[in-house]
N, C-alpha and C positions, 0 to 999 in steps of 0.2 A: 560454506559458510562466509559472513562478514567477520573482519577482523581488525579491526582500530588500533594504532598504538602510537601514543604519544601525542593525541591529536588534540589540537585548541581551533576554535573557531569564532568568529564575530563577537569575541569577547565573554562569550557565552558559555559555550564546551569547554572541558577540560577533562577530556579520556586519557588516562595513563595507558589502560590497556583495555579491552574490550573483545568479545567474541559471540558472534551471533549465530546458530547453526544453523546448517543447510535445512532443506526439506521439514523443517519444524514451523510450530507459530506461536512467535514473538508478539508479545504487547508492552506499549510502552506507555508508563502512566508518570502523573506528576502535574503539579501547579501551573498555571498559564506563567508562561517567561521561563520556565527551567531546562528549555533547550530542546523538547520534543519534537516540533518542525524540523530546526536547525538539525538535528542528526539523520533525521528521515531523508531530506534534502540534501546531506552529505552522501548519503549511502545512494541515491539517484545522480548523481553528478553535477545536481543542481547548483549546488555550491561546492568549494573546492575548501581543505583545512586551509588555517595562515599556517599551521607546524604539523609535523606529525603525518604521517601515512595509514591508506585504507588499502585493503585486500577485499576480493570477492575470491574465495580459493586461494590458489596461488597466481592468480594476476593482482598486478600494482596498479591503484588507480592512476598512477602518475603517468602509466604507458596505455592507459585506457580508454578509447575513443569515447568522448562522454554519450557523442548520438549515436552509435551502436549498440552502447552499452544498455539507455533507456528504450532500446528495441527487447532488452532482455528484463529487464528490471522497471514495471511499469509502474508509476506514481500516479495516485489517484487522491487529488487534493481536496481540502474539507468543500471548499466551494468550487465544484469543479467546471469545466468550459464546457456550454452547450453551442452547439453549430445550429445553424437554418437549417431546416428541414424535418422529415420525418426520425423517427425513433429507426427506421434502420439507416436511411443516411448518419445518423451519429453512433451505429455499429460499425457501421463499414470504413468512416474515416481513420479509427484507430489502426487497421489493417493497412488500410491505405498509405499514410503515415509511415510505419514500419516495413514496407516492400513488402508486406505478404499477402497471399491469393484472397479474395474475397468468401467471405462466408455465405452459407447454403441459408434459406429459409429457416430449415430444422435448424443450424446450430446455433442461428441468433436467436429461434425460440428456447431453446436450450439451457443459453446464458441466461436470458430473461427469466426464466423459470427457477434458475439458481439462485438470483438475487429477490425471488417473489415479486416480480415486476409482469404480471401479465396484460400486456399493452399490444393491441395493433401494431404492427412493423408499420403501416401508412398512417399511423396517428402522428401531428404534429409535434414533436418535441417540446416547443415552446408553451405548449398548455399543460405540460405536466407541471406536478409539485413541486417543491425545493425537496424533498423524501426523495419522488420517481425520480427526480433530475441525477441525485445523489446515486439511486443506483440503477441508472442508464449507466451510469459510468463506469460504475463497479462493473456492470454486464461487459461493454465495449473494451474494458482493460482484461479479462478473463478471455474476451474472443482472441484478443493477442498471442495469447497461450504464452507468456513470458515464464523465467525460472523463477522468479521472483514479482511477488506482487508487494507495493509499498502504500499502505494506506493511511490517509490522516484524518481522523475521525470518521468513519465510514457511515455508523452509525445515528450521527449526533442529529440528524431531522428525523430519525423514526421514532414510532413511539416502543414501548419497552416489548409488548408483545412482537410486533414485526422486526427490529430488533435482532432477539432470540432466534424467528424463524431465519433470518438472513445469515447468521453466524452460524447457524446450526450447519445449515446448507454450505455456507463456504468454506468451512472449517473443512468439513467431512468431504467436501473437493478438494482440497488443498492435501488433504492424508492421502487420498486416492492418487491423485497426480504428482505427490512427490514435490510438490510447490515449496519453495520458501516464503513464508509470510509474515510479515511485520507491519504492523500498526499501530499507531498512536489510537487510544482510547480514553475518554473520562470518565468510563465506566468498570469501578472495579470490579463490580459483580462481570462483566463480560471478561476482565482479563482472569479472574480465578478461574471464570468455569470451561474458559476455551485456549488458554495459552497454554504452550510448555514452558514456557519461557515468559516471566514477568520482570522488567526493565524500570525502575521508578527513577524518573530525573529528578534530582534536587542540587539547585543552583549549578546545571550544569554540568553535574557529577554523575555517572551512572551508579544505582544500588541492583543488583541482581537479587531478585527475591527479598528485597531487604538488605542487602548485604553490599557493602562498597566493594566496588573492582579493583581498588587499590590493592 
């Protein structure tokens, strides 16, 4: 589980104490500028707190190698990076960056199916739509088999029907594989439907299921 204590960051976040359980689905909601993405970046060690400490299980981020951690807790930003080349190239490159074995065609097709993206592996990734690129980046993260998935608005470019299908498959996969899934969403429907825990950010402070964590 993630545990934050006395964390302050970027003049935005002020978190006296917060626990995000392992092997559960947590949604982070809140208005723009409330600190949602800052919190997610802290959990990925892309940013460091100005004060306080963060742990995953019993391991303090103060003594955890950030690069090694990002191989185990993969973050997918709202506007993910696409690389030149095919759908397959974009799937395999995440494994390459993480020093993990290449995926088989079947493994890649399963990851694409999980995110409702039925595309030929040889298709040029640059020709995909915004929503398709978003799902391809999510499939790339899934293939890396991390212990935690950190997702920033993973359905923001999808229509409601596709978003629900992706969430149904993703949350079922996360529960089956005992993944820790932490996700920012603008959709209260998605949060209320799929999350085990909802954290609402208000002016940089977390409220768990509407209750201030102080």
